[in-house]
GULONU-296216 format. One record per residue: x, y, z of N, C-alpha, C in turn. Coordinates in steps of 0.2 Angstrom, whole numbers, plus 5000, padded with zeros to 4 digits. Layout:
BEGIN
+------+------+------+-------+-------+-------+------+------+------+
| n.c1 | n.c2 | n.c3 | ca.c1 | ca.c2 | ca.c3 | c.c1 | c.c2 | c.c3 |
+------+------+------+-------+-------+-------+------+------+------+
|    X |    Y |    Z |     X |     Y |     Z |    X |    Y |    Z |
...
+------+------+------+-------+-------+-------+------+------+------+
This chain:
BEGIN
+------+------+------+-------+-------+-------+------+------+------+
| n.c1 | n.c2 | n.c3 | ca.c1 | ca.c2 | ca.c3 | c.c1 | c.c2 | c.c3 |
+------+------+------+-------+-------+-------+------+------+------+
| 4955 | 5088 | 5058 |  4960 |  5090 |  5054 | 4958 | 5089 | 5047 |
| 4961 | 5093 | 5042 |  4960 |  5092 |  5035 | 4962 | 5085 | 5032 |
| 4967 | 5082 | 5035 |  4969 |  5076 |  5033 | 4964 | 5071 | 5035 |
| 4961 | 5071 | 5041 |  4956 |  5066 |  5043 | 4950 | 5067 | 5039 |
| 4948 | 5073 | 5037 |  4942 |  5074 |  5032 | 4944 | 5071 | 5025 |
| 4950 | 5072 | 5023 |  4952 |  5069 |  5017 | 4952 | 5061 | 5017 |
| 4954 | 5059 | 5022 |  4954 |  5051 |  5023 | 4947 | 5049 | 5023 |
| 4942 | 5052 | 5027 |  4935 |  5050 |  5027 | 4932 | 5051 | 5020 |
| 4934 | 5056 | 5016 |  4931 |  5057 |  5010 | 4934 | 5051 | 5005 |
| 4940 | 5049 | 5005 |  4942 |  5044 |  5001 | 4939 | 5037 | 5003 |
| 4938 | 5036 | 5009 |  4935 |  5029 |  5011 | 4928 | 5029 | 5010 |
| 4924 | 5034 | 5013 |  4917 |  5034 |  5013 | 4913 | 5038 | 5008 |
| 4916 | 5043 | 5006 |  4912 |  5048 |  5002 | 4913 | 5047 | 4994 |
| 4919 | 5044 | 4993 |  4921 |  5043 |  4986 | 4918 | 5037 | 4984 |
| 4914 | 5037 | 4979 |  4911 |  5030 |  4976 | 4915 | 5026 | 4972 |
| 4921 | 5029 | 4970 |  4925 |  5025 |  4965 | 4931 | 5022 | 4969 |
| 4933 | 5016 | 4967 |  4938 |  5013 |  4971 | 4945 | 5017 | 4970 |
| 4948 | 5018 | 4975 |  4954 |  5022 |  4975 | 4960 | 5018 | 4976 |
| 4965 | 5018 | 4971 |  4971 |  5014 |  4971 | 4977 | 5018 | 4974 |
| 4980 | 5015 | 4978 |  4986 |  5018 |  4981 | 4992 | 5015 | 4978 |
| 4997 | 5019 | 4976 |  5003 |  5017 |  4973 | 5008 | 5020 | 4978 |
| 5012 | 5016 | 4982 |  5017 |  5018 |  4987 | 5023 | 5016 | 4984 |
| 5027 | 5021 | 4982 |  5034 |  5020 |  4979 | 5039 | 5025 | 4983 |
| 5038 | 5026 | 4989 |  5043 |  5030 |  4992 | 5042 | 5029 | 5000 |
| 5042 | 5034 | 5004 |  5041 |  5034 |  5011 | 5034 | 5036 | 5013 |
| 5031 | 5032 | 5017 |  5024 |  5034 |  5019 | 5025 | 5034 | 5027 |
| 5025 | 5039 | 5030 |  5026 |  5040 |  5037 | 5020 | 5045 | 5040 |
| 5018 | 5043 | 5046 |  5013 |  5047 |  5049 | 5007 | 5048 | 5045 |
| 5005 | 5055 | 5044 |  4999 |  5056 |  5040 | 4999 | 5053 | 5033 |
| 5005 | 5053 | 5030 |  5006 |  5050 |  5023 | 5004 | 5043 | 5023 |
| 5006 | 5039 | 5029 |  5004 |  5032 |  5029 | 4996 | 5032 | 5030 |
| 4993 | 5037 | 5034 |  4986 |  5037 |  5035 | 4983 | 5038 | 5028 |
| 4985 | 5042 | 5024 |  4982 |  5043 |  5017 | 4983 | 5037 | 5013 |
| 4989 | 5033 | 5013 |  4990 |  5027 |  5009 | 4985 | 5022 | 5012 |
| 4984 | 5021 | 5018 |  4980 |  5016 |  5021 | 4972 | 5017 | 5020 |
| 4971 | 5024 | 5018 |  4964 |  5025 |  5017 | 4961 | 5023 | 5010 |
| 4966 | 5022 | 5006 |  4964 |  5019 |  4999 | 4961 | 5012 | 4999 |
| 4958 | 5010 | 4994 |  4954 |  5004 |  4994 | 4959 | 4998 | 4993 |
| 4964 | 4999 | 4988 |  4969 |  4994 |  4987 | 4975 | 4997 | 4986 |
| 4981 | 4994 | 4988 |  4987 |  4997 |  4987 | 4992 | 4992 | 4984 |
| 4996 | 4995 | 4980 |  5002 |  4992 |  4977 | 5008 | 4996 | 4980 |
| 5013 | 4992 | 4981 |  5019 |  4995 |  4985 | 5026 | 4993 | 4981 |
| 5030 | 4998 | 4980 |  5036 |  4996 |  4977 | 5041 | 4993 | 4982 |
| 5046 | 4989 | 4979 |  5050 |  4985 |  4983 | 5054 | 4990 | 4988 |
| 5056 | 4996 | 4986 |  5060 |  5000 |  4990 | 5056 | 5005 | 4995 |
| 5049 | 5004 | 4994 |  5045 |  5008 |  4998 | 5045 | 5007 | 5006 |
| 5045 | 5012 | 5010 |  5045 |  5011 |  5017 | 5039 | 5014 | 5020 |
| 5036 | 5010 | 5025 |  5030 |  5012 |  5028 | 5031 | 5012 | 5036 |
| 5029 | 5018 | 5039 |  5031 |  5018 |  5046 | 5026 | 5023 | 5049 |
| 5023 | 5022 | 5055 |  5019 |  5026 |  5059 | 5023 | 5032 | 5061 |
| 5028 | 5031 | 5065 |  5032 |  5036 |  5068 | 5030 | 5040 | 5074 |
| 5024 | 5039 | 5076 |  5021 |  5043 |  5082 | 5025 | 5042 | 5088 |
| 5027 | 5036 | 5090 |  5030 |  5035 |  5096 | 5037 | 5039 | 5096 |
| 5040 | 5039 | 5091 |  5047 |  5043 |  5090 | 5046 | 5050 | 5092 |
| 5041 | 5053 | 5090 |  5040 |  5060 |  5091 | 5035 | 5062 | 5096 |
| 5033 | 5057 | 5100 |  5029 |  5058 |  5106 | 5022 | 5061 | 5104 |
| 5020 | 5058 | 5098 |  5013 |  5060 |  5096 | 5008 | 5055 | 5096 |
| 5002 | 5055 | 5093 |  4997 |  5051 |  5093 | 4994 | 5050 | 5086 |
| 4993 | 5044 | 5084 |  4990 |  5042 |  5077 | 4985 | 5047 | 5075 |
| 4985 | 5049 | 5069 |  4980 |  5053 |  5066 | 4979 | 5050 | 5059 |
| 4975 | 5054 | 5055 |  4974 |  5052 |  5048 | 4970 | 5046 | 5047 |
| 4966 | 5044 | 5052 |  4962 |  5038 |  5052 | 4966 | 5031 | 5053 |
| 4972 | 5032 | 5055 |  4976 |  5026 |  5056 | 4973 | 5021 | 5062 |
| 4970 | 5024 | 5067 |  4967 |  5020 |  5072 | 4961 | 5016 | 5070 |
| 4959 | 5018 | 5064 |  4954 |  5014 |  5061 | 4956 | 5009 | 5055 |
| 4960 | 5012 | 5051 |  4962 |  5008 |  5045 | 4968 | 5003 | 5046 |
| 4972 | 5004 | 5051 |  4977 |  4999 |  5052 | 4975 | 4993 | 5055 |
| 4970 | 4994 | 5061 |  4967 |  4987 |  5063 | 4963 | 4984 | 5058 |
| 4960 | 4988 | 5054 |  4956 |  4984 |  5048 | 4960 | 4980 | 5044 |
| 4966 | 4982 | 5042 |  4970 |  4979 |  5037 | 4975 | 4974 | 5040 |
| 4977 | 4974 | 5047 |  4981 |  4970 |  5050 | 4979 | 4967 | 5056 |
| 4974 | 4969 | 5059 |  4971 |  4966 |  5065 | 4974 | 4970 | 5071 |
| 4970 | 4970 | 5077 |  4971 |  4974 |  5082 | 4979 | 4973 | 5085 |
| 4981 | 4967 | 5087 |  4987 |  4967 |  5090 | 4993 | 4969 | 5085 |
| 4993 | 4967 | 5079 |  4998 |  4969 |  5074 | 4998 | 4976 | 5074 |
| 4992 | 4980 | 5073 |  4992 |  4987 |  5073 | 4995 | 4990 | 5079 |
| 4994 | 4988 | 5085 |  4997 |  4990 |  5091 | 5004 | 4989 | 5091 |
| 5006 | 4983 | 5089 |  5014 |  4982 |  5089 | 5017 | 4987 | 5084 |
| 5014 | 4987 | 5078 |  5017 |  4991 |  5073 | 5018 | 4998 | 5075 |
| 5013 | 5001 | 5078 |  5014 |  5008 |  5080 | 5018 | 5009 | 5087 |
| 5017 | 5004 | 5092 |  5021 |  5005 |  5098 | 5028 | 5004 | 5097 |
| 5030 | 4999 | 5093 |  5037 |  4998 |  5092 | 5040 | 5002 | 5087 |
| 5036 | 5007 | 5084 |  5039 |  5011 |  5079 | 5042 | 5007 | 5073 |
| 5039 | 5002 | 5071 |  5041 |  4997 |  5066 | 5041 | 5000 | 5059 |
| 5046 | 4999 | 5055 |  5047 |  5001 |  5048 | 5046 | 4995 | 5044 |
| 5041 | 4995 | 5039 |  5040 |  4989 |  5034 | 5042 | 4991 | 5028 |
| 5046 | 4987 | 5024 |  5049 |  4989 |  5018 | 5046 | 4984 | 5013 |
| 5044 | 4987 | 5007 |  5042 |  4983 |  5001 | 5038 | 4978 | 5002 |
| 5040 | 4972 | 5000 |  5036 |  4966 |  5000 | 5033 | 4964 | 5007 |
| 5037 | 4966 | 5012 |  5035 |  4965 |  5019 | 5028 | 4968 | 5020 |
| 5026 | 4973 | 5017 |  5020 |  4976 |  5017 | 5014 | 4971 | 5016 |
| 5015 | 4966 | 5012 |  5011 |  4961 |  5010 | 5009 | 4957 | 5016 |
| 5015 | 4955 | 5020 |  5014 |  4951 |  5026 | 5010 | 4954 | 5031 |
| 5011 | 4961 | 5032 |  5007 |  4964 |  5037 | 5000 | 4966 | 5035 |
| 4998 | 4965 | 5028 |  4992 |  4966 |  5026 | 4991 | 4974 | 5024 |
| 4996 | 4977 | 5023 |  4996 |  4984 |  5021 | 4996 | 4985 | 5014 |
| 4997 | 4980 | 5010 |  4997 |  4981 |  5003 | 4994 | 4974 | 5000 |
| 4992 | 4974 | 4994 |  4989 |  4968 |  4991 | 4994 | 4966 | 4985 |
| 4999 | 4970 | 4984 |  5004 |  4968 |  4978 | 5010 | 4972 | 4979 |
| 5016 | 4968 | 4979 |  5023 |  4971 |  4979 | 5025 | 4971 | 4972 |
| 5029 | 4976 | 4970 |  5031 |  4977 |  4963 | 5038 | 4979 | 4963 |
| 5043 | 4976 | 4959 |  5050 |  4979 |  4958 | 5049 | 4986 | 4956 |
| 5054 | 4990 | 4959 |  5054 |  4997 |  4957 | 5054 | 4999 | 4950 |
| 5058 | 4995 | 4946 |  5059 |  4996 |  4939 | 5052 | 4996 | 4935 |
| 5048 | 4991 | 4938 |  5041 |  4990 |  4934 | 5035 | 4993 | 4938 |
| 5037 | 4997 | 4943 |  5031 |  5000 |  4947 | 5026 | 5004 | 4944 |
| 5029 | 5009 | 4940 |  5024 |  5014 |  4937 | 5020 | 5010 | 4931 |
| 5023 | 5006 | 4928 |  5019 |  5002 |  4922 | 5014 | 4997 | 4925 |
| 5016 | 4994 | 4931 |  5011 |  4989 |  4934 | 5005 | 4993 | 4937 |
| 5007 | 4999 | 4940 |  5001 |  5003 |  4943 | 4997 | 5005 | 4938 |
| 4999 | 5008 | 4932 |  4995 |  5010 |  4926 | 4991 | 5004 | 4924 |
| 4994 | 4998 | 4923 |  4991 |  4992 |  4920 | 4985 | 4990 | 4925 |
| 4986 | 4990 | 4932 |  4981 |  4988 |  4936 | 4975 | 4993 | 4936 |
| 4977 | 4999 | 4936 |  4971 |  5004 |  4935 | 4967 | 5003 | 4929 |
| 4971 | 5002 | 4923 |  4967 |  5001 |  4917 | 4963 | 4995 | 4917 |
| 4965 | 4990 | 4921 |  4961 |  4983 |  4922 | 4955 | 4985 | 4925 |
| 4955 | 4989 | 4930 |  4949 |  4991 |  4934 | 4944 | 4995 | 4929 |
| 4947 | 4999 | 4925 |  4943 |  5003 |  4920 | 4939 | 4999 | 4915 |
| 4941 | 4993 | 4915 |  4937 |  4988 |  4910 | 4930 | 4986 | 4913 |
| 4929 | 4987 | 4920 |  4923 |  4985 |  4923 | 4918 | 4990 | 4923 |
| 4912 | 4988 | 4924 |  4907 |  4993 |  4924 | 4908 | 4998 | 4930 |
| 4908 | 5005 | 4929 |  4908 |  5009 |  4935 | 4903 | 5008 | 4940 |
| 4897 | 5006 | 4938 |  4891 |  5005 |  4942 | 4893 | 4999 | 4947 |
| 4895 | 4994 | 4944 |  4897 |  4988 |  4948 | 4902 | 4990 | 4953 |
| 4907 | 4993 | 4951 |  4913 |  4995 |  4956 | 4910 | 5000 | 4961 |
| 4906 | 5004 | 4959 |  4903 |  5009 |  4964 | 4899 | 5005 | 4969 |
| 4894 | 5001 | 4967 |  4890 |  4997 |  4972 | 4894 | 4992 | 4976 |
| 4900 | 4989 | 4973 |  4904 |  4985 |  4977 | 4907 | 4989 | 4983 |
| 4910 | 4995 | 4981 |  4913 |  4999 |  4986 | 4908 | 5001 | 4992 |
| 4903 | 5003 | 4989 |  4898 |  5005 |  4994 | 4896 | 5000 | 4999 |
| 4895 | 4994 | 4996 |  4893 |  4988 |  5001 | 4899 | 4986 | 5006 |
| 4905 | 4986 | 5003 |  4910 |  4984 |  5008 | 4911 | 4990 | 5013 |
| 4911 | 4996 | 5011 |  4912 |  5002 |  5016 | 4906 | 5001 | 5021 |
| 4900 | 5000 | 5019 |  4894 |  5000 |  5023 | 4895 | 4994 | 5028 |
| 4898 | 4988 | 5026 |  4898 |  4982 |  5030 | 4903 | 4984 | 5036 |
| 4907 | 4988 | 5036 |  4912 |  4990 |  5042 | 4908 | 4994 | 5047 |
| 4902 | 4997 | 5045 |  4898 |  5001 |  5049 | 4892 | 4997 | 5052 |
| 4891 | 4992 | 5049 |  4884 |  4988 |  5050 | 4886 | 4983 | 5056 |
| 4881 | 4983 | 5060 |  4881 |  4977 |  5065 | 4875 | 4973 | 5065 |
| 4871 | 4974 | 5060 |  4865 |  4970 |  5059 | 4866 | 4967 | 5052 |
| 4867 | 4960 | 5053 |  4868 |  4956 |  5047 | 4862 | 4956 | 5042 |
| 4856 | 4956 | 5045 |  4850 |  4956 |  5040 | 4850 | 4962 | 5036 |
| 4851 | 4968 | 5040 |  4851 |  4974 |  5036 | 4856 | 4974 | 5031 |
| 4862 | 4972 | 5032 |  4868 |  4972 |  5027 | 4866 | 4967 | 5021 |
| 4863 | 4961 | 5022 |  4861 |  4957 |  5017 | 4855 | 4960 | 5013 |
| 4850 | 4964 | 5016 |  4845 |  4967 |  5012 | 4848 | 4973 | 5008 |
| 4854 | 4976 | 5010 |  4857 |  4981 |  5006 | 4860 | 4978 | 5000 |
| 4863 | 4972 | 5001 |  4867 |  4968 |  4996 | 4861 | 4967 | 4990 |
| 4856 | 4964 | 4993 |  4850 |  4962 |  4988 | 4848 | 4968 | 4984 |
| 4847 | 4974 | 4987 |  4845 |  4980 |  4984 | 4850 | 4982 | 4979 |
| 4857 | 4981 | 4980 |  4862 |  4983 |  4976 | 4862 | 4978 | 4970 |
| 4861 | 4972 | 4971 |  4860 |  4967 |  4965 | 4855 | 4969 | 4960 |
| 4849 | 4971 | 4963 |  4844 |  4974 |  4959 | 4846 | 4980 | 4955 |
| 4849 | 4985 | 4958 |  4852 |  4991 |  4954 | 4857 | 4989 | 4949 |
| 4861 | 4984 | 4951 |  4866 |  4982 |  4946 | 4863 | 4979 | 4940 |
| 4859 | 4974 | 4941 |  4856 |  4970 |  4936 | 4851 | 4975 | 4931 |
| 4848 | 4980 | 4934 |  4843 |  4984 |  4930 | 4847 | 4989 | 4926 |
| 4853 | 4990 | 4928 |  4857 |  4995 |  4924 | 4859 | 4993 | 4917 |
| 4860 | 4998 | 4913 |  4862 |  4996 |  4906 | 4868 | 4992 | 4906 |
| 4873 | 4994 | 4910 |  4879 |  4990 |  4910 | 4878 | 4983 | 4912 |
| 4874 | 4982 | 4917 |  4872 |  4975 |  4919 | 4869 | 4971 | 4914 |
| 4865 | 4974 | 4910 |  4862 |  4971 |  4904 | 4867 | 4969 | 4899 |
| 4871 | 4974 | 4898 |  4877 |  4973 |  4893 | 4882 | 4968 | 4895 |
| 4883 | 4967 | 4902 |  4888 |  4962 |  4904 | 4885 | 4955 | 4903 |
| 4878 | 4954 | 4904 |  4875 |  4948 |  4903 | 4875 | 4946 | 4896 |
| 4873 | 4951 | 4891 |  4873 |  4950 |  4884 | 4880 | 4948 | 4882 |
| 4885 | 4951 | 4884 |  4892 |  4950 |  4882 | 4894 | 4943 | 4884 |
| 4892 | 4941 | 4890 |  4894 |  4934 |  4893 | 4891 | 4929 | 4889 |
| 4884 | 4930 | 4887 |  4881 |  4925 |  4883 | 4884 | 4925 | 4876 |
| 4886 | 4930 | 4873 |  4889 |  4931 |  4866 | 4896 | 4929 | 4866 |
| 4899 | 4928 | 4872 |  4906 |  4927 |  4873 | 4911 | 4932 | 4870 |
| 4909 | 4938 | 4872 |  4913 |  4944 |  4869 | 4914 | 4949 | 4875 |
| 4919 | 4953 | 4874 |  4920 |  4958 |  4880 | 4915 | 4963 | 4880 |
| 4912 | 4965 | 4886 |  4907 |  4970 |  4886 | 4910 | 4977 | 4885 |
| 4905 | 4981 | 4883 |  4907 |  4988 |  4882 | 4902 | 4992 | 4887 |
| 4905 | 4995 | 4892 |  4901 |  4998 |  4897 | 4901 | 5006 | 4896 |
| 4895 | 5009 | 4898 |  4894 |  5016 |  4897 | 4893 | 5019 | 4903 |
| 4893 | 5016 | 4909 |  4892 |  5019 |  4915 | 4885 | 5021 | 4917 |
| 4880 | 5017 | 4913 |  4873 |  5019 |  4914 | 4869 | 5012 | 4916 |
+------+------+------+-------+-------+-------+------+------+------+
């Protein structure tokens, strides 16, 4: 399905961290899209539900992968089989979001969070995401560790890596160029 391809692209093919802001209802494929993001902020009034048991369907949009990753196997099974609805800060308890925000402050906090991420080197964030995504596919610890060492070399050789170390030593904020 096109939704499945989009989910795959968000998680595996997009090198940039994808931040999900959930401030409404995320059900079915909408929940799948939300769970495919790398990090999620949820508004206190947001509602998350799989909904498949209610309509006699089967999970799609990557939920059979992403939900067990964020909440564990049994919780994902119970969440979907029981047609459970999670509201606002409850999403933190279920592992579905990393931060809950009052509705009135939601848009400002989401923008602030994204701006904070933009202060880091895009090279560092790209390599970080690649490493974590690859770790979910890797069953060979040595291969994964070699991949990490390779990425450390790439990061340190980049202009951004050199700028980060200079700024650290000079006790100033780095200015990254994405090179």
